[in-house]
C-alpha positions in Angstrom: 200.2 80.5 38.4 203.9 81.4 39.3 205.7 79.9 42.0 205.4 81.6 45.6 208.9 83.0 45.9 210.0 86.4 47.1 210.3 89.0 44.4 213.4 91.0 44.4 212.3 94.1 42.7 210.8 97.6 44.2 207.0 97.4 44.7 205.0 98.1 41.9 207.9 98.1 39.2 205.9 97.7 36.1 208.5 96.3 34.1 208.2 93.2 36.2 205.5 90.9 34.8 203.9 90.0 38.2 203.5 93.9 39.0 202.3 94.7 35.6 199.5 92.2 35.7 198.5 93.0 39.4 198.4 96.7 38.6 196.2 95.9 35.6 193.9 93.8 37.8 193.8 96.6 40.5 192.9 99.4 37.9 190.0 97.1 36.7 188.8 95.5 39.9 190.5 97.3 42.8 189.1 100.2 44.9 191.2 103.0 46.3 189.7 104.9 49.1 190.9 107.9 51.5 189.5 109.5 54.6 190.8 112.2 56.7 194.4 112.4 58.4 195.8 110.4 55.5 193.8 107.2 56.3 192.4 105.1 53.6 192.9 101.5 52.1 193.0 99.6 48.8 190.7 96.7 48.4 190.1 94.0 46.1 187.3 91.4 46.3 187.0 88.2 44.3 185.0 85.0 44.5 186.3 82.5 47.2 187.6 80.1 44.4 189.9 82.8 43.4 191.6 83.3 46.8 195.0 82.0 45.6 195.4 85.2 43.3 194.8 87.5 46.4 197.5 85.4 48.3 199.9 86.2 45.5 199.0 90.0 45.7 199.7 89.7 49.3 203.1 87.7 48.7 204.1 90.6 46.2 203.2 93.4 48.5 205.9 94.3 51.0 203.6 96.0 53.5 201.0 94.5 56.0 197.6 93.3 54.4 194.9 91.1 55.2 192.6 88.6 53.5 189.2 88.2 54.8 186.2 86.0 53.9 182.4 87.2 53.8 179.2 85.6 53.0 176.2 87.6 51.9 172.9 87.5 49.8 173.3 88.6 46.3 171.1 88.8 43.1 172.7 85.6 42.0 172.7 83.5 45.2 171.3 83.5 48.7 174.7 82.9 50.1 177.6 84.0 48.2 181.1 83.8 49.6 183.8 86.1 48.5 187.3 86.9 49.8 188.5 90.7 50.5 192.1 91.7 50.3 192.9 94.9 52.3 196.0 97.2 52.2 196.0 100.2 54.4 199.7 101.5 54.1 199.9 105.2 53.0 203.3 104.6 51.2 201.8 101.7 49.1 198.6 103.7 48.3 200.7 106.6 47.4 202.9 104.4 44.8 199.6 103.1 43.3 198.1 106.3 43.0 201.2 108.0 41.2 201.1 105.1 38.7 197.6 105.9 37.7 195.2 104.2 40.1 192.9 106.9 41.2 190.8 107.4 44.5 187.0 106.7 44.2 185.3 106.2 41.0 187.8 105.4 38.1 186.3 103.4 35.4 186.4 106.1 32.7 189.4 107.8 33.8 191.9 104.9 34.0 194.6 104.3 31.5 197.6 102.3 30.7 200.8 103.4 32.6 202.7 106.2 31.2 206.0 104.9 32.0 207.6 101.7 31.0 205.6 98.5 31.8 205.0 95.0 30.5 202.3 95.3 28.1 201.0 91.9 27.8 201.0 91.2 31.3 199.2 94.5 32.2 196.6 93.5 29.7 196.1 90.1 31.0 195.4 91.6 34.4 192.8 93.7 32.9 191.1 90.8 31.1 191.3 88.7 34.2 189.3 91.3 36.0 187.0 92.8 33.5 187.0 90.3 30.7 186.3 86.7 29.4 188.2 84.1 27.6 186.5 80.8 26.1 184.0 79.7 23.5 181.0 81.6 22.2 177.7 79.7 21.9 178.5 78.4 18.5 182.0 77.0 19.7 184.3 79.7 18.4 187.2 80.6 20.6 187.2 84.3 22.0 188.9 86.9 24.2 186.7 89.9 25.3 186.9 92.9 27.4 184.3 95.1 28.8 185.6 98.5 29.8 184.3 102.3 30.5 188.0 103.4 29.6 188.5 104.8 26.2 192.2 104.7 26.8 192.2 101.0 27.9 189.9 100.1 25.0 192.2 101.8 22.5 195.4 100.2 23.8 193.7 96.7 23.7 193.0 97.4 20.1 196.4 98.5 19.1 198.0 95.4 20.9 195.4 93.0 19.2 196.6 94.5 15.7 200.2 94.1 16.4 199.8 90.4 18.0 196.9 89.1 16.1 197.1 91.0 12.9 193.5 92.3 13.0 192.2 95.8 13.4 189.3 96.4 15.8 187.8 99.9 16.7 185.5 100.7 19.9 182.4 102.4 20.3 180.3 102.8 23.4 177.1 100.7 24.1 174.2 103.1 23.7 172.7 101.5 26.7 175.3 101.9 29.4 178.1 103.7 27.7 180.4 100.8 27.9 183.0 99.5 25.4 182.6 95.7 24.6 185.6 94.5 22.6 185.7 91.0 21.1 188.4 89.3 19.4 187.4 85.9 18.1 188.3 82.8 15.9 192.2 82.4 15.0 192.7 86.0 16.2 191.2 85.1 19.5 193.5 82.1 19.7 196.4 84.0 19.0 195.9 86.7 21.5 195.0 84.2 24.5 198.4 82.4 23.8 200.3 85.6 23.7 198.6 86.9 27.0 198.4 83.7 28.9 201.9 82.1 28.4 203.2 79.2 30.4 204.0 80.1 34.1 202.4 83.6 34.1 200.5 84.9 37.1 196.7 84.8 36.2 193.4 83.5 37.5 193.7 79.7 37.3 190.3 79.2 35.6 191.0 81.8 32.9 194.4 80.3 32.3 192.8 77.0 31.6 190.3 78.6 29.6 193.1 80.2 27.5 195.1 76.9 27.3 191.8 75.1 25.9 191.6 77.4 23.0 194.8 76.1 21.4 193.0 72.9 20.6 190.3 74.7 18.4 190.7 74.3 14.7 188.5 76.0 12.0 185.6 73.5 10.9 186.4 72.0 7.4 184.3 73.9 4.8 184.4 77.1 6.8 185.7 80.0 4.9 188.9 81.2 5.9 189.4 84.5 7.8 189.8 87.4 5.6 193.2 88.9 5.7 193.8 92.4 3.9 196.1 92.5 1.2 198.9 95.0 1.9 199.9 97.6 -1.0 203.4 97.1 -2.1 205.4 100.4 -3.4 205.4 98.7 -6.5 201.8 98.4 -6.8 201.5 102.2 -5.7 203.8 103.0 -8.6 201.5 101.2 -11.1 198.5 102.8 -9.6 199.9 106.3 -9.9 201.4 105.8 -13.4 198.1 104.6 -14.8 195.9 107.2 -12.9 192.8 104.7 -13.4 191.3 102.8 -10.8 189.7 100.4 -13.4 192.9 100.2 -15.5 194.9 99.3 -12.3 192.5 96.8 -11.2 193.2 94.7 -14.2 196.8 94.9 -14.1 197.2 94.4 -10.3 194.4 91.7 -10.0 192.5 93.9 -7.3 189.1 95.4 -7.3 188.3 98.8 -8.8 186.9 99.9 -5.6 190.1 99.1 -3.8 192.3 100.8 -6.4 190.1 103.9 -6.2 190.5 104.2 -2.4 194.1 103.6 -2.6 194.5 106.3 -5.2 192.6 108.9 -3.3 194.8 108.1 -0.1 198.0 108.4 -2.0 197.0 111.7 -3.7 195.5 113.2 -0.4 198.6 112.4 1.5 197.1 109.9 3.9 199.6 107.4 3.0 203.3 108.1 1.9 204.2 108.1 -1.8 206.5 105.3 -3.1 210.1 106.3 -3.8 210.6 107.0 -7.4 212.5 104.5 -9.4 
């Protein structure tokens, strides 16, 4: 976790990594409530073992706030101890609300910020709050996110494609309408290394889990992950000149199915035509 030093930036400047992370975490795991006469509060509750994160939030916030402990019975333990961070400032709440942290229920409506923000730090905050980092039951590395927000799910998929080179799509779980996005194997390693870089603000236990993924290596004999072969302009010209998926497959060393699909995309205008030579 980052050193505890004062931060010399406006509150919730999302281009600052710590604030981008904090905002992502608050969108996923915070609760903004309001009452009459402009009263209200922001609360975040975490396990007692994660109290250091709330202390960082308190340090980053130039408004009065408090951290309290409470112990209660849950479905998982007779005596569960958690810590609660509470922020009452109207000015702070207004800033957060304007950035995209709504009052009340928010799981389906939250979205990545519309202005400039640090993407990987924002996503790390979301994953720390609503995701997982570690190994599957078969010992394969993974990063996952559970979210009800279509916008956040799509943003994660786009980010993963840019960082890890794999394409992911989202679909709501039929049981509860939630998206479960899983990035595993080498792609999970690359994503974890990008999000959880040295010295970043993060939950200590998830930082440790992310660091451990770097030690994984694909077992000997396991087939390498499939990487899509991109079409080059030269290949597109050959395909268009021959006009036959079967003939092009023999010349280009591709499958007829692949050539047929590419030819349809070119003719339908779904991909740009190559420049003539």
